C-alpha positions as CSV (number, residue, x, y, z in Angstrom):
1,X,-8.9,17.4,39.2
2,X,-11.2,19.1,37.0
3,X,-13.1,17.3,34.4
4,X,-14.2,19.8,31.4
5,X,-15.3,16.8,29.1
6,X,-13.8,13.9,26.9
7,X,-14.4,12.4,23.7
8,X,-13.3,9.2,22.1
9,X,-14.0,7.5,18.7
10,X,-13.1,3.9,16.5
11,X,-13.9,2.6,13.5
12,X,-16.3,0.3,12.1
13,X,-14.3,-2.8,12.9
14,X,-15.3,-2.9,16.1
15,X,-18.8,-4.0,14.8
16,X,-17.0,-7.4,13.5
17,X,-14.5,-8.0,16.0
18,X,-14.4,-9.8,19.7
19,X,-11.4,-8.4,20.5
20,X,-12.3,-4.8,19.7
21,X,-15.8,-5.4,20.9
22,X,-14.8,-6.6,24.2
23,X,-11.9,-3.7,24.4
24,X,-14.5,-1.2,23.7
25,X,-17.2,-2.4,26.9
26,X,-14.0,-2.7,29.0
27,X,-13.1,1.5,28.2
28,X,-16.7,2.3,28.8
29,X,-16.7,0.0,32.1
30,X,-13.6,2.2,33.6
31,X,-15.0,4.7,32.5
32,X,-18.3,4.3,33.8
33,X,-16.1,3.8,37.5
34,X,-14.3,6.8,36.8
35,X,-17.7,9.0,36.6
36,X,-16.2,10.1,33.1
37,X,-20.2,10.0,32.1
38,X,-20.8,12.4,34.9
39,X,-18.7,15.2,32.6
40,X,-19.5,16.8,29.6
41,X,-19.8,13.8,26.9
42,X,-20.7,13.6,23.4
43,X,-20.0,11.1,20.5
44,X,-19.4,10.6,16.6
45,X,-20.2,7.2,15.5
46,X,-19.2,7.6,11.6
47,X,-22.9,9.2,10.6
48,X,-22.7,7.1,6.9
49,X,-22.0,3.7,9.0
50,X,-24.5,3.9,11.4
51,X,-27.4,5.4,9.3
52,X,-26.9,2.3,6.6
53,X,-26.3,-0.3,9.1
54,X,-28.1,0.5,12.4
55,X,-31.8,-1.1,11.2
56,X,-30.6,-3.8,9.2
57,X,-26.8,-5.0,11.8
58,X,-27.7,-5.9,15.3
59,X,-24.3,-5.3,16.4
60,X,-24.4,-1.9,15.3
61,X,-27.6,-1.1,16.5
62,X,-26.4,-2.5,20.6
63,X,-23.4,-1.0,19.9
64,X,-25.3,2.8,19.2
65,X,-27.5,1.8,22.3
66,X,-24.7,1.2,24.6
67,X,-23.0,4.4,23.9
68,X,-26.1,6.5,23.9
69,X,-26.6,4.9,27.5
70,X,-23.3,6.4,28.5
71,X,-24.0,9.5,27.3
72,X,-27.4,9.5,29.2
73,X,-25.8,7.9,32.5
74,X,-27.7,5.4,31.7
75,X,-25.0,2.7,31.0
76,X,-24.8,-0.3,33.7
77,X,-20.9,-1.9,33.8
78,X,-21.3,-5.1,32.3
79,X,-19.6,-8.6,33.3
80,X,-16.5,-9.3,30.9
81,X,-15.7,-13.0,30.4
82,X,-12.1,-13.7,31.0
83,X,-11.5,-15.3,27.6
84,X,-9.0,-14.0,25.8
85,X,-9.6,-12.4,22.1
86,X,-6.2,-12.3,20.0
87,X,-5.7,-9.0,18.5
88,X,-7.5,-8.4,14.8
89,X,-5.2,-9.8,11.8
90,X,-4.2,-7.2,9.9
91,X,-3.1,-4.2,12.2
92,X,0.5,-4.7,12.9
93,X,3.7,-6.1,10.9
94,X,3.8,-8.8,13.3
95,X,0.4,-9.7,13.1
96,X,-0.5,-9.3,9.0
97,X,-3.5,-10.8,7.1
98,X,-2.2,-13.5,5.1
99,X,-3.0,-13.8,1.4
100,X,-2.2,-16.6,-0.7
101,X,0.4,-16.0,-3.8
102,X,-1.7,-16.6,-6.9
103,X,-3.4,-14.1,-9.8
104,X,-6.4,-12.9,-9.3
105,X,-8.2,-11.0,-6.5
106,X,-7.1,-12.4,-3.1
107,X,-8.5,-10.1,-1.0
108,X,-11.6,-7.5,-0.4
109,X,-12.2,-5.8,2.7
110,X,-15.5,-6.9,4.5
111,X,-16.3,-3.7,5.8
112,X,-15.1,-0.2,5.6
113,X,-11.6,0.4,7.2
114,X,-10.4,3.7,8.5
115,X,-6.4,2.6,9.6
116,X,-3.2,1.1,8.4
117,X,-3.7,-2.9,7.4
118,X,-0.5,-4.9,6.3
119,X,-0.8,-8.2,4.3
120,X,1.9,-10.7,3.8
121,X,2.2,-13.0,0.6
122,X,4.6,-15.8,0.0
123,X,7.3,-14.7,-3.2
124,X,9.9,-17.3,-4.6
125,X,13.3,-16.2,-5.0
126,X,13.4,-14.0,-8.1
127,X,10.1,-13.8,-8.5
128,X,8.0,-10.5,-9.4
129,X,4.6,-9.7,-8.8
130,X,2.3,-6.8,-9.7
131,X,-0.2,-5.6,-7.1
132,X,-2.9,-3.9,-7.9
133,X,-5.2,-2.0,-5.1
134,X,-8.6,-0.5,-6.3
135,X,-10.5,1.6,-4.2
136,X,-14.6,0.5,-4.0
137,X,-15.8,3.0,-1.5
138,X,-15.4,5.7,1.1
139,X,-12.2,7.7,1.6
140,X,-8.8,7.4,-0.7
141,X,-6.1,4.4,-0.2
142,X,-2.7,4.2,-0.9
143,X,-0.4,1.6,-0.5
144,X,3.5,0.5,0.3
145,X,5.4,-2.9,-0.3
146,X,8.4,-4.2,1.8
147,X,10.2,-7.5,1.8
148,X,9.4,-9.4,5.2
149,X,12.2,-9.8,7.9
150,X,11.6,-10.0,11.3
151,X,11.7,-6.6,12.4
152,X,10.1,-4.0,9.8
153,X,11.9,-3.1,6.5
154,X,12.4,-0.4,4.3
155,X,10.6,0.4,1.6
156,X,10.5,-1.7,-1.8
157,X,8.0,0.5,-3.4
158,X,5.2,2.8,-2.6
159,X,2.0,4.3,-4.5
160,X,1.3,8.1,-3.6
161,X,-0.8,10.7,-5.4
162,X,-3.5,8.9,-6.9
163,X,-5.4,8.0,-3.9
164,X,-9.0,7.7,-5.3
165,X,-7.8,5.8,-8.6
166,X,-6.5,1.8,-9.2
167,X,-3.1,1.8,-8.1
168,X,-0.7,-0.9,-9.3
169,X,3.2,-1.9,-8.8
170,X,5.5,-4.0,-8.9
171,X,6.8,-5.9,-5.8
172,X,10.3,-7.9,-6.8
173,X,12.5,-10.6,-4.5
174,X,15.7,-10.0,-6.1
175,X,17.2,-12.4,-3.5
176,X,18.5,-16.2,-4.0
177,X,16.1,-17.2,-1.0
178,X,12.2,-17.8,-1.0
179,X,10.2,-15.3,1.6
180,X,7.5,-13.0,1.5
181,X,6.1,-9.8,0.5
182,X,4.5,-7.5,2.5
183,X,1.5,-4.9,1.4
184,X,0.9,-2.0,3.5
185,X,-2.3,-0.1,2.4
186,X,-3.2,3.0,4.5
187,X,-6.5,5.2,4.1
188,X,-6.3,9.1,3.1
189,X,-8.8,11.1,5.1
190,X,-11.2,11.3,7.9
191,X,-13.5,8.3,5.9
192,X,-13.2,4.6,6.0
193,X,-12.7,2.8,3.1
194,X,-13.5,-0.3,1.2
195,X,-11.2,-2.4,-1.3
196,X,-9.4,-5.1,-2.9
197,X,-6.0,-6.4,-3.7
198,X,-5.5,-7.8,-6.6
199,X,-2.1,-9.7,-7.6
200,X,-0.9,-10.6,-11.3
201,X,2.1,-11.4,-13.0
202,X,4.1,-8.8,-14.9
203,X,3.4,-8.8,-18.9
204,X,7.0,-8.0,-19.9
205,X,6.3,-5.8,-23.0
206,X,7.9,-2.6,-22.1
207,X,4.7,-0.5,-23.1
208,X,4.1,0.9,-19.8
209,X,5.6,1.0,-16.1
210,X,3.4,-1.8,-15.3
211,X,4.7,-4.0,-18.1
212,X,8.4,-3.2,-18.0
213,X,11.0,-4.8,-18.5
214,X,13.1,-6.6,-16.0
215,X,17.2,-5.5,-16.5
216,X,19.1,-7.8,-14.8
217,X,22.3,-6.5,-12.5
218,X,25.3,-6.3,-14.4
219,X,23.2,-7.0,-17.5
220,X,22.6,-5.3,-21.2
221,X,19.7,-5.4,-23.1
222,X,19.0,-4.3,-27.0
223,X,16.1,-2.2,-28.3
224,X,14.8,-0.9,-30.5
225,X,11.7,2.2,-31.6
226,X,9.8,2.8,-34.9
227,X,7.9,5.8,-33.7
228,X,9.4,9.0,-32.7
229,X,7.7,9.6,-29.0
230,X,7.3,6.4,-28.2
231,X,8.2,5.3,-24.5
232,X,9.8,1.5,-23.7
233,X,10.0,0.7,-20.0
234,X,12.3,-1.3,-18.4
235,X,12.8,-2.0,-14.3
236,X,15.6,-2.7,-12.0
237,X,16.1,-4.3,-8.4
238,X,18.5,-5.6,-6.0
239,X,21.4,-2.9,-5.5
240,X,22.1,0.3,-2.9
241,X,24.0,1.9,-5.9
242,X,23.2,2.3,-10.1
243,X,25.5,3.1,-12.8
244,X,22.7,3.2,-16.0
245,X,23.9,3.7,-19.6
246,X,21.8,4.2,-22.8
247,X,23.9,3.7,-26.0
248,X,22.2,4.6,-29.3
249,X,23.2,3.1,-32.8
250,X,24.1,6.0,-34.6
251,X,22.5,9.3,-34.8
252,X,19.4,8.0,-32.6
253,X,18.5,10.5,-30.4
254,X,16.5,8.9,-26.5
255,X,15.8,11.2,-23.2
256,X,16.2,8.4,-20.3
257,X,14.8,8.8,-17.2
258,X,14.5,6.9,-13.8
259,X,11.4,6.3,-11.7
260,X,10.6,5.5,-8.0
261,X,6.9,5.8,-8.1
262,X,4.3,4.2,-10.6
263,X,1.4,6.5,-10.0
264,X,3.3,10.2,-9.2
265,X,4.9,10.8,-12.3
266,X,7.6,12.1,-11.3
267,X,11.2,11.3,-12.3
268,X,13.6,11.0,-9.9
269,X,16.7,11.3,-12.2
270,X,17.6,12.1,-16.4
271,X,19.6,11.9,-18.8
272,X,19.1,14.5,-21.8
273,X,22.3,14.3,-24.2
274,X,22.3,15.4,-27.7
275,X,21.4,12.9,-30.9
276,X,23.9,9.9,-30.9
277,X,25.6,10.7,-27.3
278,X,24.9,8.3,-24.3
279,X,23.0,8.7,-21.6
280,X,23.9,8.0,-17.9
281,X,22.2,8.0,-14.5
282,X,23.9,7.5,-11.3
283,X,21.7,7.1,-8.5
284,X,22.3,5.7,-5.0
285,X,19.1,3.7,-3.6
286,X,18.1,5.2,-0.1
287,X,15.3,2.5,0.3
288,X,16.1,-1.7,0.7
289,X,17.8,-3.4,-2.0
290,X,14.6,-5.0,-3.0
291,X,13.4,-1.5,-4.0
292,X,11.8,-1.7,-7.9
293,X,13.1,1.1,-10.0
294,X,11.4,2.3,-13.1
295,X,13.6,3.1,-16.2
296,X,11.8,5.2,-18.9
297,X,13.3,5.3,-22.7
298,X,12.0,7.9,-24.8
299,X,12.5,8.1,-28.0
300,X,12.9,11.2,-30.0
301,X,13.9,9.4,-33.2
302,X,13.3,5.9,-34.5
303,X,16.3,3.8,-33.9
304,X,18.0,0.9,-32.0
305,X,20.1,1.3,-28.7
306,X,22.2,-0.7,-25.9
307,X,20.7,-0.5,-22.4
308,X,23.2,-0.9,-19.2
309,X,22.5,-2.0,-15.9
310,X,26.3,-1.6,-14.6
């Protein structure tokens, strides 16, 4: 076999995980035994991480030096202990990082991360939480939510399109049993990122998607708008198909829209009948029954209305 060359890369987690560090040196050992250090070699360790930490973090310095020795054919095969290191938490659905279900900042990345991370926290029956993802440094990040089951479930919600900004979304447990909420945070682009996760309880005043008012399945709510152009937000969850209606009082006029992403700004369905006529949306949910949808009532005139989730 003719070896023309090889390359490898890794993220900053290697510097702070015994599991990842041992795995890296195991790779170098086997590549040394195979003679791959005799081929055309090159490496890239992430300029920002190395430049910032190489003079102050001995682990980063050692990793840099050992990789340099491998490139220069000076690397010595290391004796690795037989100790079993657990894989780092957060890398998979089955091994997530556990968070507390409490209001406030519940997690901040200790170092920049360049790959998907999973987080898990308890969520009670009929309970809602607002999850806020705040980018702190580096690349852009997005998030998705699911309810936990033994095997990975379909989406309960997602936040796409505003990766460099603070993003918030509601996760809902519409079932009658306590379970766990799952958060997947993924990095957009080539660079690693730092971020924090915050949990809060919804403020249901209808002024925004995140402050949307829960509209129960099979339920109805009355609303009133005093200023044309005002929006009132509701949210629904727990079904695979929805029939939603808005009935105006008298000759009042409202537009009625359904959204499934708190940050993209694109409506998935809408109804725009003339003044005084009812609005109706029929929508099939392609995701998990726990998926949270948002309803916007946009007032074209002042007036009262009734909104129904049948």
